[in-house]
C-alpha positions as a Markdown table, in Angstrom:
| # | Residue | x | y | z |
|---|---|---|---|---|
| 1 | Met | 59.4 | 3.9 | -46.4 |
| 2 | Ala | 59.3 | 2.4 | -49.8 |
| 3 | Glu | 57.1 | -0.5 | -50.8 |
| 4 | Lys | 58.5 | -4.0 | -51.4 |
| 5 | Leu | 59.2 | -4.8 | -55.1 |
| 6 | Arg | 56.2 | -7.1 | -55.4 |
| 7 | Glu | 53.8 | -4.5 | -54.0 |
| 8 | Leu | 55.2 | -1.9 | -56.4 |
| 9 | Gln | 54.8 | -4.2 | -59.4 |
| 10 | Asn | 51.2 | -4.8 | -58.4 |
| 11 | Leu | 50.2 | -1.1 | -58.4 |
| 12 | Ser | 48.2 | 0.2 | -61.3 |
| 13 | Glu | 49.8 | 2.7 | -63.7 |
| 14 | Ile | 47.4 | 5.4 | -62.4 |
| 15 | Glu | 48.4 | 4.7 | -58.8 |
| 16 | Leu | 52.1 | 4.9 | -59.8 |
| 17 | Glu | 51.5 | 8.2 | -61.4 |
| 18 | Lys | 49.8 | 9.6 | -58.3 |
| 19 | Arg | 52.6 | 8.5 | -56.1 |
| 20 | Tyr | 55.2 | 9.9 | -58.5 |
| 21 | Asp | 53.4 | 13.3 | -58.5 |
| 22 | Glu | 53.3 | 13.3 | -54.7 |
| 23 | Val | 57.0 | 12.6 | -54.4 |
| 24 | Ala | 57.9 | 15.0 | -57.2 |
| 25 | Lys | 56.6 | 17.9 | -55.1 |
| 26 | Asn | 59.5 | 17.5 | -52.7 |
| 27 | Thr | 62.2 | 16.4 | -55.1 |
| 28 | Val | 64.9 | 18.4 | -56.9 |
| 29 | Val | 65.5 | 17.2 | -60.5 |
| 30 | Ser | 68.8 | 17.1 | -62.2 |
| 31 | Leu | 69.8 | 17.1 | -65.9 |
| 32 | Asn | 69.9 | 13.3 | -65.8 |
| 33 | Phe | 66.1 | 13.4 | -65.2 |
| 34 | Tyr | 65.5 | 15.3 | -68.4 |
| 35 | Leu | 68.1 | 13.4 | -70.4 |
| 36 | Ala | 66.5 | 10.0 | -69.3 |
| 37 | Glu | 63.2 | 11.3 | -70.6 |
| 38 | Ile | 64.7 | 12.4 | -73.9 |
| 39 | Val | 66.4 | 9.0 | -74.3 |
| 40 | Arg | 63.2 | 7.1 | -73.4 |
| 41 | Arg | 61.2 | 9.1 | -76.1 |
| 42 | Gln | 63.9 | 8.4 | -78.7 |
| 43 | Gln | 63.9 | 4.7 | -77.9 |
| 44 | Gln | 60.1 | 4.7 | -78.2 |
| 45 | Lys | 60.3 | 6.3 | -81.7 |
| 46 | Gln | 62.9 | 3.8 | -82.7 |
| 47 | Thr | 60.8 | 0.9 | -81.5 |
| 48 | Thr | 57.8 | 2.1 | -83.4 |
| 49 | Val | 60.0 | 2.4 | -86.6 |
| 50 | Leu | 61.4 | -1.1 | -86.1 |
| 51 | Ile | 57.9 | -2.6 | -85.7 |
| 52 | Ile | 56.7 | -0.9 | -88.9 |
| 53 | Leu | 59.8 | -2.1 | -90.8 |
| 54 | Thr | 59.3 | -5.6 | -89.5 |
| 55 | Ile | 55.7 | -5.6 | -90.7 |
| 56 | Ile | 56.8 | -4.4 | -94.1 |
| 57 | Met | 59.4 | -7.2 | -94.3 |
| 58 | Val | 56.8 | -9.8 | -93.4 |
| 59 | Ile | 54.5 | -8.5 | -96.1 |
| 60 | Leu | 57.4 | -8.5 | -98.7 |
| 61 | Ala | 58.3 | -12.1 | -97.7 |
| 62 | Ile | 54.7 | -13.3 | -98.1 |
| 63 | Val | 54.5 | -11.5 | -101.5 |
| 64 | Ser | 57.8 | -13.0 | -102.6 |
| 65 | Thr | 56.7 | -16.5 | -101.6 |
| 66 | Ile | 53.5 | -16.1 | -103.5 |
| 67 | Phe | 55.3 | -15.0 | -106.6 |
| 68 | Ile | 57.7 | -18.0 | -106.4 |
| 69 | Cys | 54.9 | -20.4 | -105.9 |
| 70 | Val | 52.8 | -19.0 | -108.7 |
| 71 | Arg | 55.8 | -19.1 | -111.1 |
């Protein structure tokens, strides 16, 4: 029997990993399992790039503002 949503949300990441590993012993995976992991990793990379680009844009905006004020 599965936990209630609130109980699941309150589990630590380590506990979730342990439970996942236990269930995985008796589970057959499909191509969707691997595809979902590939997509998750791609999204993670894109998020990292977007964060870096956002930081660069903020820095450029600050520098631009400084140049306008000094002028």
